[in-house]
C-alpha positions in Angstrom: 104.2 143.8 88.2 107.9 144.6 88.4 108.9 141.2 89.6 110.9 139.7 92.5 114.2 141.6 91.8 112.4 144.9 91.8 110.8 143.9 95.4 114.4 143.3 96.7 115.8 146.4 95.1 113.1 148.5 96.7 113.9 147.0 100.1 117.6 147.6 99.5 116.8 151.3 98.8 114.6 151.8 101.8 117.3 150.1 104.1 120.1 152.4 102.6 118.0 155.5 103.3 117.3 154.2 106.8 121.1 153.6 107.4 121.9 157.1 106.1 119.1 158.6 108.4 120.5 156.8 111.3 124.0 157.7 110.5 123.2 161.6 110.4 120.5 161.7 113.4 121.9 159.4 116.0 123.9 161.5 118.6 127.6 160.8 119.2 128.3 159.1 122.6 129.5 161.0 125.5 133.1 161.6 125.5 133.4 160.6 129.0 132.6 157.0 128.3 134.3 154.7 125.9 132.6 153.8 122.6 135.1 151.1 121.5 133.7 148.1 119.8 134.5 144.7 120.8 135.3 143.3 117.3 136.4 139.8 118.3 133.3 139.6 120.5 131.2 140.7 117.7 132.8 138.4 115.2 132.2 135.3 117.6 128.6 136.2 118.1 127.9 137.0 114.4 129.5 133.7 113.3 127.8 131.5 116.0 124.4 133.0 115.0 125.1 132.6 111.4 126.0 128.8 112.1 122.9 128.4 114.2 120.5 130.0 111.6 121.9 127.6 109.1 121.4 124.7 111.1 117.8 125.6 112.1 116.5 127.1 109.0 118.0 124.9 106.1 115.9 121.8 106.2 117.7 120.4 103.2 120.9 120.3 105.2 119.3 117.8 107.6 117.7 115.6 104.9 120.8 115.6 102.3 123.7 116.0 104.6 122.8 115.5 108.3 126.6 115.2 109.3 126.9 118.9 108.1 123.7 119.8 110.0 125.0 118.3 113.3 128.5 120.0 112.5 126.8 123.4 112.3 125.1 123.0 115.6 128.5 122.0 117.2 130.2 124.9 115.6 127.4 127.3 116.8 127.6 126.0 120.4 131.3 126.4 120.5 131.3 130.0 119.0 128.6 131.2 121.1 129.9 129.5 124.3 133.4 131.2 123.6 131.6 134.5 123.1 129.6 134.2 126.4 132.8 133.3 128.3 134.5 136.3 126.7 131.7 138.7 127.7 131.8 137.5 131.2 135.6 138.4 131.4 135.3 141.7 129.5 135.4 144.8 131.6 132.8 146.5 129.6 131.0 144.0 127.6 128.5 145.3 124.8 126.1 142.5 126.1 126.1 142.0 129.8 124.7 138.5 130.1 124.5 139.1 133.9 121.7 141.2 133.4 119.7 138.1 132.5 119.6 137.2 136.2 116.8 139.8 136.5 113.4 138.2 136.3 112.0 141.1 134.6 114.8 141.2 131.8 114.6 137.4 131.4 110.9 137.5 131.2 110.7 140.3 128.7 113.1 138.5 126.4 111.1 135.3 126.8 108.0 137.1 125.8 109.7 138.4 122.7 111.1 135.1 121.9 107.8 133.0 122.3 105.7 135.9 120.9 108.0 136.4 117.9 107.9 132.5 117.0 104.1 132.6 117.2 104.0 135.8 115.1 106.2 134.3 112.3 104.6 131.0 112.3 101.2 132.5 112.0 102.2 134.9 109.2 103.6 132.0 107.2 100.8 129.7 107.9 97.9 132.0 107.3 99.2 133.3 104.0 99.8 129.9 102.7 96.5 128.6 104.0 94.3 131.2 102.2 96.1 130.5 98.9 95.7 126.6 99.1 93.3 125.6 96.6 89.9 124.4 98.0 90.3 121.1 96.3 92.8 120.2 99.0 90.0 120.1 101.4 91.0 123.5 103.1 92.0 126.8 102.2 90.2 129.4 99.9 92.3 129.3 96.7 92.9 133.2 96.6 95.9 134.8 94.6 98.9 136.4 95.9 97.3 139.8 95.9 94.4 138.8 98.2 97.0 136.8 100.4 98.7 140.1 100.8 95.7 142.0 101.9 95.2 139.6 104.6 98.3 141.1 106.2 97.1 144.6 106.1 95.2 144.3 109.6 98.3 142.9 111.0 100.2 146.2 109.9 97.3 148.5 110.7 96.6 147.3 114.2 100.2 146.7 114.9 100.6 150.4 114.7 97.6 151.0 116.8 98.8 148.7 119.5 102.2 150.5 119.6 100.3 153.8 120.1 98.1 152.2 122.9 101.1 151.5 125.2 101.7 154.8 126.4 98.1 155.4 127.8 98.0 151.9 129.1 101.3 152.4 131.1 99.5 155.1 133.0 97.2 152.7 134.6 99.2 149.4 134.3 102.7 148.3 135.1 105.0 147.7 132.1 105.1 144.1 132.8 101.4 143.8 132.8 101.1 145.7 129.6 103.6 143.3 128.1 101.7 140.2 129.3 98.7 141.6 127.7 100.4 141.8 124.3 101.6 138.3 124.7 98.1 137.1 125.5 96.7 138.6 122.3 99.2 136.5 120.3 98.0 133.5 122.0 94.6 134.6 121.3 95.4 134.9 117.6 97.0 131.4 117.5 93.8 129.9 119.2 91.7 131.5 116.6 93.6 130.0 113.8 93.5 126.5 115.4 89.7 126.9 116.1 88.0 129.3 113.5 89.3 129.4 110.1 86.4 128.3 107.9 85.7 131.8 106.4 88.1 134.1 104.8 87.3 137.1 106.9 88.3 135.0 110.0 91.8 135.1 108.6 91.7 139.0 108.3 90.4 139.2 112.0 92.9 136.9 113.0 95.8 138.9 111.6 94.4 142.0 113.1 94.5 140.5 116.8 98.1 139.2 116.1 99.1 142.7 114.8 97.6 144.3 118.0 99.4 141.9 120.3 102.6 142.3 118.6 102.5 146.1 118.4 101.6 146.0 122.2 104.4 143.7 123.4 107.0 145.2 121.1 106.4 148.8 122.3 106.0 147.7 126.0 109.2 145.6 126.0 111.7 148.3 126.2 110.0 149.9 129.2 109.7 146.6 131.1 113.4 146.0 130.7 114.6 149.6 131.3 112.5 149.8 134.4 114.7 147.3 136.2 118.0 148.1 134.6 120.7 150.3 135.8 121.0 153.6 133.6 124.6 152.5 132.6 123.4 149.2 131.3 120.5 150.2 129.2 122.1 149.8 126.0 123.5 146.3 126.9 120.1 145.1 128.0 118.6 146.4 124.8 121.1 144.9 122.7 120.4 141.4 123.9 116.9 141.9 123.1 117.8 143.0 119.5 119.9 139.8 119.1 116.7 137.7 119.9 114.7 139.7 117.5 117.2 139.4 114.7 117.2 135.6 115.2 113.4 135.6 115.0 113.3 137.6 111.7 116.0 135.7 109.9 115.3 132.1 110.8 111.6 131.9 109.8 112.0 133.6 106.5 114.8 131.3 105.7 112.8 128.2 106.7 110.0 129.3 104.5 112.4 129.5 101.6 113.8 126.2 102.3 110.3 124.3 102.5 109.1 126.2 99.5 111.7 124.8 97.4 
């Protein structure tokens, strides 16, 4: 095996290629509209999210230096609160918080938040569960390679779930498709809680989870854009991406903290 450094290096290479592809393929904004970036707002939001992520993901901060943990939460609240106040006063805010007044937009982001939490928790729990030695009274004692194979059904059915959204939208409303994806994630969580005595059940569980995540991830933009004015679509989707980034960063950091 090439080792951990090679794995991170490969990830960096893929990210660099994706960034270059986006730079060359994403079209320029129309000249009739301003494309200026609210740099102070971006700094406030980014700094607030970093402080929040550190507070909720680094468990050792709370065990070794609880005052520092509380201070991080206060800093995050102040920075994000200042950002929200600035966004409300900005003539053309990158993230229009007023859009959250729409039940469809708020509901879609709630599904992303709750479904994403369930997804990351289950991904972490299942891979650790199957590697736990049987002497502990649970688990299957498999090696890292087999634990990685458990994630294959998640990836495959996640792709299938995304492809199913288009034909489903012909018959069902976007909100209904979104709810169906969230329900599949709940089913996967219930499967882990009730049926995990055999290794094959972990594979099936990951497949159901991947199907749900694929469906609600692909259905979410349609559910949001269906009730969003055309001139506000980018703002509505940016807020959704902020939620997604938080979900992707926090669980992985938490896993590293607990593993140490």
